[in-house]
Each structure stands twice: as structure tokens, then as C-alpha cells.
C-alpha positions as CSV (number, residue, x, y, z in Angstrom):
1,M,83.2,125.0,70.7
2,A,82.7,121.5,71.9
3,A,83.7,120.6,75.4
4,K,85.1,117.1,74.5
5,P,88.8,117.0,73.4
6,I,88.2,114.4,70.7
7,T,85.4,116.5,69.2
8,R,87.5,119.7,69.3
9,A,90.3,117.9,67.6
10,A,88.0,116.5,64.9
11,H,86.5,119.9,64.3
12,A,90.0,121.4,64.0
13,T,90.8,118.7,61.5
14,I,87.8,119.5,59.4
15,R,88.7,123.2,59.4
16,K,92.4,122.4,58.3
17,A,91.0,120.3,55.4
18,G,88.9,123.2,54.2
19,G,85.8,123.0,56.4
20,E,82.4,123.2,54.8
21,A,83.8,123.7,51.3
22,Y,85.8,120.6,51.5
23,V,83.3,118.4,53.3
24,F,80.3,119.4,51.1
25,G,82.3,119.3,48.1
26,Q,83.2,115.6,48.8
27,V,79.6,114.9,49.4
28,A,78.5,116.5,46.2
29,E,81.1,114.2,44.4
30,G,79.0,111.2,45.7
31,R,81.4,110.3,48.5
32,T,79.9,109.0,51.8
33,L,80.4,110.6,55.2
34,K,82.1,107.4,56.3
35,A,84.7,107.7,53.5
36,I,85.3,111.4,54.1
37,A,85.7,110.7,57.9
38,E,88.2,107.9,57.2
39,D,90.2,110.3,55.0
40,L,90.2,113.0,57.7
41,G,91.0,110.4,60.4
42,I,87.9,111.2,62.5
43,S,84.8,109.3,63.4
44,R,81.8,109.2,61.0
45,Q,79.5,110.2,64.0
46,I,81.3,113.3,64.7
47,L,81.4,114.3,61.0
48,S,77.7,113.5,60.8
49,T,76.8,115.6,63.8
50,W,79.0,118.5,62.5
51,C,77.2,118.3,59.1
52,N,73.8,118.1,60.5
53,R,74.1,121.3,62.7
54,P,71.2,123.7,61.8
55,Q,73.5,126.2,60.2
56,R,74.9,123.5,57.8
57,R,71.8,121.3,57.2
58,D,70.8,123.1,54.0
59,A,74.3,123.0,52.6
60,L,74.4,119.2,53.2
61,T,71.0,118.8,51.5
62,R,72.2,120.7,48.5
63,A,75.4,118.7,48.4
64,R,73.5,115.4,48.6
65,Q,71.3,116.5,45.7
66,E,74.3,117.3,43.7
67,A,75.7,113.8,44.6
68,A,72.7,112.3,42.9
69,G,74.1,113.4,39.5
70,A,77.6,112.1,40.5
71,L,76.0,108.7,41.3
72,M,74.2,108.6,37.9
73,D,77.5,109.4,36.3
74,E,79.1,106.5,38.1
75,A,76.3,104.2,37.2
76,L,76.8,105.0,33.5
77,A,80.5,104.6,33.8
78,I,80.1,101.2,35.4
79,T,77.8,99.9,32.8
80,D,79.8,101.3,29.9
81,N,83.0,99.6,31.2
82,A,81.2,96.2,31.9
83,E,82.8,93.0,30.8
84,E,80.6,90.4,28.9
85,D,81.2,87.7,31.5
86,A,77.8,86.7,33.0
87,T,79.0,87.0,36.6
88,A,80.6,90.4,36.0
89,L,77.4,91.6,34.3
90,Q,75.3,90.6,37.3
91,K,77.6,92.6,39.6
92,V,77.7,95.5,37.3
93,K,73.8,95.6,37.2
94,Q,73.6,95.5,40.9
95,Q,76.3,98.4,41.3
96,A,74.4,100.5,38.7
97,D,71.0,99.8,40.2
98,L,72.3,100.8,43.7
99,R,73.6,104.1,42.4
100,K,70.4,104.8,40.5
101,W,68.4,104.0,43.7
102,L,70.6,106.3,45.8
103,A,70.2,109.1,43.3
104,G,66.4,108.7,43.3
105,R,66.5,109.1,47.0
106,L,68.9,112.0,47.2
107,S,67.1,114.0,44.4
108,P,63.7,112.5,43.7
109,Q,62.7,115.5,41.6
110,Q,65.5,114.9,39.2
111,W,66.2,111.1,39.4
112,G,63.2,109.6,41.0
113,D,60.8,107.3,39.4
114,T,57.8,109.1,38.0
115,G,54.8,106.8,38.4
116,P,51.4,107.4,37.1
117,G,49.8,110.7,38.1
118,V,46.2,109.2,38.2
119,Q,44.9,106.2,39.9
120,V,41.7,104.6,38.7
121,N,39.6,102.1,40.7
122,I,38.1,100.0,38.0
123,G,36.0,98.1,40.6
124,Q,34.3,101.2,41.8
125,L,33.7,102.5,38.3
126,H,32.1,99.2,37.3
127,L,29.8,99.3,40.3
128,D,28.9,102.9,39.5
129,A,28.0,102.0,35.9
130,L,25.8,99.0,37.0
131,R,24.0,101.3,39.5
132,Q,23.3,103.8,36.7
133,V,21.5,101.0,34.7
134,G,19.7,99.8,37.8
135,R,21.4,96.4,38.0
136,V,22.8,96.7,41.4
137,V,20.6,97.3,44.4
138,D,22.2,99.5,47.0
139,V,22.6,97.5,50.3
140,K,21.2,100.4,52.3
141,S,17.9,100.4,50.4
142,E,17.2,96.7,50.7
143,P,14.5,95.6,53.3
144,E,15.6,93.7,56.3
145,G,16.2,90.0,55.7
146,G,17.8,90.6,52.2
147,R,16.3,90.9,48.8
148,E,13.0,89.4,47.8
149,D,13.0,87.7,44.5
């Protein structure tokens, strides 16, 4: 157990609240560690250190992946309940976009952007095609002093 009295008291508070089940359940619901710590009356730093201990790190990762779905649910609810005022719509868009971005970071396999799987370098393809028809002279094969015309 921790040697510091504040840390010991915070750990006791976490245990009384339900320990891992409570904390990681709250994380899975999309709540931040800061909000959970405030509810418990402890510092965010102590809670973060507690959550990131080696024996709890996997549970925290799983809870954050689950939180991605909760954030997407919130984004949908925010947009569904939007008013038609232009200022309100801009705020709603920002709130929904932030939650989508967070969901993509917390669970990229499920909510991340899927970009193109193939990259094509058109410039290189063009040069290769010109070389095949003999229109481009390879710089390495030119005599010193440049090309002679």
C-alpha cells in the first residue's frame, strides 16, 4: 500500500466506491478520469496512477475502447437534439466532431477513419512509362557535361 496518507485515503475511497468495477465502468460510459476523480473527491493524478498500474492497464484500455461507443452514442444524441439556430448548430457540430474524434482515438479499429489502403505515386509511374518508350535518358548514363544534342 502507498506510504503517503493522501494516497492511502484516495485508494480507500476508490475501494469503497466499488474499486475497479466502479472506475472502469465509469470510464466505459465515456466519463473522464477528471470527472470520476471529482465525484470521488480525490485528485485526478492519483486516480490516473491507480488506473495505470500494470495489473490494471489492460482493464483501462478495454474500458476506453468501450467508451468509444458511448462517445459515438453521445454524438448521435447531440445532433439529433440540435436546434435549428445557426449558432447552436455550430456548437452541436463541434461537440459531435470532438466525440467522433475521441472515439476514433480510443478505438481506431472500430471508429477510426479508414483511409485508402494503396498509395500511388503518379510522378514515378509517369517517369517509368517514359523510360520504357525511351524518351527519358537516365541521369546516371549521360556523359559528363550533360546531354549532347
